[in-house]
N, C-alpha and C positions, 0 to 999 in steps of 0.2 A: 730923735730919741727913740729907742726901741722899747716895745712893751714886753715886760716880763711875762712868760707863760704862767698860767695858773698852776699852783703847786699840786703835784700828783698825790692822790690818796686823801685829799681834803675836799670838803663840800664846796668851799670857796664861792659863796654866794655873791652875786653881783649887786650893786646898789639898787637896780630896778627890781631885783628879787625881793629885797627887804621891803620895798614899797608895796610890792604885790602881796607879800605875806601879811603885812599889816592890814591892807585892804580886805584880804580874805578873812582875817581875824575879826575885823569890824562887821563884815557881812554875817559871819557866824554868830557873833554876839547879838546882833539884831534878830537873827533867826531864832536864837535861844529865847530871847525876850518874847517873841511871837508864840513859841511853844508854851512858856510859862503862863502867858495870858490865856491861851486856849484852855489849859488845864484849870486855871482859876475860874474862868467863865463857865466851864462845864460843871465844876463842883458847886459853884454858887447857884447855878440854874437848878441843880437837883435839890437844893435845900430851900428853894422858894424864891430866889432873887433872879431878876432878869429873864424870866421864863419866856417872854415873847421875842427875845433877841436871837438872831442867828448865832449858831455856835462859832466861836473863834474870836470875837471881839467884845470888849467890855464897854459899858456906858458910864455916864456920870463921872465922879471923881476918880474911880478906878481906871476908866478909860483914859482920862487926862494924864494920870500918873504913868501908865504904860506908854502913851504917846510921847510924853516928855522924856522918858528913858531912851526910847528909840531915836528921838530927835537929837538928844545930847550925844549919843554914840555917833550918829551920822555927822554932826557938826564938828565934834572932836576929830573924827576920822578925816574930814576934809582938811582941817588945819594940819594935822600930822602928815597927811599925803602931800600937801603943798611944800612942807619943810623937807620931806624926803625927796620930792621932785627937784627942789633947788640943790640939795646935796648931790643928787644924781647928775645934774648938769655940770656941777663943779668938779666931779670926780674924774680922775684920769681914765680915759677909755681903755678897756681891756677886753678885746674881742675873744680872747681864748677862754675856754671853760674846761672843767674837769669832768671825767666820766661820772664821779659821784654826784656832782651838781646836776648833770644831765639826767641821771637816773631819778633823782629826787623830783625834779621839775616834771619829768615824764609821768611819774606816779601821780602827782597832783593833777595833771591834765587828764589822766585816765579816769580818775575818780570824779572830778568836778570841772572838766575842761569846757563844757558847754556854759557853765556859769562864768568861768574866767573869761570866755569870749564875749558873752553878753555884757559883762561889766567892764569890758576893756581893760582887764587886769593885765599888767605887763608880764605876768607869769604864763599867760596863754601862748602856746607854741605856734608860731607861724609856719605854715607848710614850706618845706624846701627840700631840694635834693642835695645831699651832702656826700663828701668824700673825706675820709679821715677826720670826721667830726666837724668839717668846715663847709658852710653853704656854698654851693656852686652857682656863680652868677650865670644868667642865661642870655647874655647878649652874644652877638656873633663871634667875637674874639675870645670871650672869657673861658669857655671850656678848654680850648687848646692851651691857654696860658696856665690854667689851674691843673690840667692833666697833661703831662708832657707827651704821652703816647696814646691818644685816644684811638680806639679800634673801630672797626665796622660792625662789631658785635657788642650790643648793650645789654647789660643785666641790671635790672632795677629791683632792689630788695625792699620789702615793705614789712615793717615790724608790727607787733601785736599791741594789745591793750596794755596801757601803763608802761610801755617800753619805749625805747628810742633806737636810733640807727646804730649807736655804738654797741648795743647789746647783741648784735649779730655775732660779736666775738664772745664765745663762751668756752671756758677751759682751754684757751689758747687757740681755738679753731674758729674760722669764719668761712661759711660756705661761699660767700662772694669772692674772697681772695683765693680760695682753693680752686673755684671754677675759672678764675682769671688765669691761674698758672697752668691748669690742665687743658682748658678749651679755648683760651684766648679772649674771654669776655672782658669788657671794661665794666667793673661793678660801680654802681651808684646806689645810694641808700636814701630812701624817703624818710624824712623827719616830720611828724605831724602830731596834732592834738587829737589823741585817741578818745577824748571825751565827747567830741562832736558826733552828730549822727553819721553813720557809715555813708549814707548817700551824699551828705555835704562834703565829706572828705573825698568820696569817689569823684564827684563833679570837679573839685579843685585839682585832684590828681590828674584827671583826664586833660584839663587845660595845661597843667604843668608839663605833661609829656608831649603835648603839641609844641610847646615852646622849646623843650629840650631838643626834639628832632629837627626843628627849624634852625636852632643855633649850633647843632653838632657840626664840627669842622670837616668831617668826612661822611660820605654816604653811609647810611645805616642798612646793612644787609639783613640783620637779625636783631629783633628786640625780644627779650625774655623778661617776664615778671615773676619773681619768687616771693610769695607772701607767707608769713608765719601767723597762725591763729587769726585774729581780726584782720591782719594784713591781707589775707586771701579774700575776705569779704570786700575790703576797700578796693582791691584790684578788680574784682568782678563788677563792682559798682562803677568803677572808672570805664571798664569796657562797655557797660550798658549806656553810660552817658556819651561815650565816644561814638557809639553806633547811632544814637538818637540825634547827635549833633553833626554827624558826618565828618568827624576828625580824622585826618589822614594818618596819624600814627598807628591806628588800629590795623592798617594794611601791612605794617612792618612787624606786627606782633606775631611771632612764630610759636611761642610756648607760654603757657600759664601754669605755674606749679604752686600748689597749696600744701603747706605743712601744718597738720593739726588744725585745720580751719573749721570752725563750727558752722558749716553751711546750713544746717537746720537747727541751730541754736545750741545752748549749753544748759544743763540741768541746774547749775548754781543760780543763774538769773531767774529761771522759772520758780526756783525755791524762794528767791527773794520776793517775787510777786505774791506767793502764798502767804509769806509772813506778813506782808502789808495787809492782805485780806483778813488774816487772823487778828491783827492789831485793830482793825476797823470794826470788829464785832462788838467791842465794848466802848461806850462813849468815854469812859474814864481813861482808857489807854489809847484811844484813837489819835490823840495829838502826837503820840510817839511815832505813828506811822509816817509822820513828816520826815523823821530822821532817815528812814529807809528810802524815802523818795528823793533824798538829796543826791543819790547815785546818778551818774551822768547819762546823757542820751546814748553815748556809745555803749555803755553797759546794758541799758534796756534794749538796745537793738540786738544784743546777743541772746535775748530770750528765744527768738525763733530764727535769727539770721536775717534781719531786715536789710535790704539792699537799695530799695527805691524810696523816693520821697513819699510815694503813695502808700508805703507800708506804715507810715507813722503820722502823716499830716491829717489835720482835721479832727484829731482826738487827743485826749490825754495819753501820753506815751506809756504811762503806768497802767492804763486800762486795757491793754492788748491781752486778752485772756485766752485766745486761741490762735492757731497758725493760719491767719487769713492773708498772708503775703501775696503780692502780685508775682506770678511766675517770672523768673529772670533767667532765660536760657544762657548757656555758655556761649562765648563769642564764636561765631561761625568761622570755619577755616583755621582755627587756632587749636593746636594740640594742648589739651588740658590734662594735667597729671595731679593725682590726689595721693598724698602720702599721709597715713594715719599711724598712730602708735597705741600700744597697750602696755600697761605696767606689768601685766601678767607675763609669765615665761612663755606662754603660747596663747594665741587668740582663741577664745571660746565664746559661746553664746551669752553666758552670765557676764563675763567681763566686757563683752561687746556692748551689752545693754546698760550695765551699771557703772563700769569703771573707765574703760578706754584709757586715755593717757593721763588720767587724774582730773582733767578738766573737760575734755571733749570726748563723748562716746564715739566708738568706731563708726557707727552708722551715720552720724552727723558729719564726721570728717571724710567719709567715703561718699557722701552725697546721696545716700539712700533715704527714700521717703515713701510712705504708703500712697501718697498722691502722685500719680505719674507726671502731672504737670509741674510738680516741684522737684521730683527726682532728677539728678544730674545725668544719669545714664552714661557714665564714663566707662569705656571698655575695660575689661579686667587687666589687660596688659598695661594700662596707664594708671593703675591703682596698686598701692603697695602698703603692707602693714609691717611695722617694725615691733617686735616683741621685746619686753623687758626695757621699755623706754618711756620716760615721762614727757609731759608737754614741753618743758623747757629744754630737755635733753635732745629734742628734735633739732636744735640749733647746732649740736656738736657730735651727734652719734655717727660713728664710722659708717654704719650701714646706710644711713640717710645720704651721706656724701657719695657713697659708691652708687646708690640708686640714681641720684641727680646726675652723675657723670654718664651713666648708662642712658638715661632718658635724653639728656641734652646733647649727648655725643652722637646721637643717631642722625642720619640724613635721610630725607625722603620718607619720614615717618608718616 
């Protein structure tokens, strides 16, 4: 019996998605109960009750009531989860998925993917290399069976925060397919949980590339990684891990191209940290700071562009108040290209500082930093700025495609 493809243009959630959404709802309800209890405790402390207690938990009958509410939510959640799991096992398997469903799940992962992974929620995206929206098995015979004409030139595209591999196609254009037609690359697309720490994704990506080159049915003459936004950070982190572990695929890497990558962070996440600080100034509104801190580890890594475990381990990830990252040099012997954008008609100092492509300032996308140890020092001929272009438009802009073809079409660069 053949499986019907998922209907196009519909969300078409899978049974496991429904179970994952319910579990996420239970987690959110428990978190909201914690928030209400913290506010209750704060207010009662100010009027003379529970003064000696630490902020955030109630004692006596009040504490029993809040504990019972949390326990009831969790127990009911376990029961419904078991029922949904049984329905999931009995449902007809349907491996196909729609672009709408993939976009929805990718957005959830970007916002709370670290929580989804910690709680073993079925909505957490497992890392995979995909082609045409389908995961590519990495045993010896599988790539040749899945890809009828694998070439000796591999192009791996890495998407950004809250996105997925299918979203490399924008307004009918896909840089990967275009470069396959003009330069003979075989494009593969990384699909990953963008809410995890960049360094965690980088480590897993490095291992995945090692498996890919081992399983590839023909010798690989050239490997190119093209990363958009956070994808460029994940790619750089993978190179760092590959060098530290002595992985052989790094010897095949010829070019690394970053489109609108916040190498030194993005102002929106730094603004989020300042809001957290402001909320913490008053004990009455301090509990609401928890809402802001729900944002994922992937998002907080974008504050300054964290790439290594050492950039976040050993401290509260929300407490990084200055750029104290470990320097992460670009991979030696690899031609690195940085492409940035500005929404302005022409790049200028004000736009460079404040606007950039709407999300990433030009200085960050071009690797510029006041600390020489953190500056990327990419030569001018390997940097390019596209004017009148937004962050997502980097995925389909004609000038971007033309520049990619010029850079990657060169030999002996």
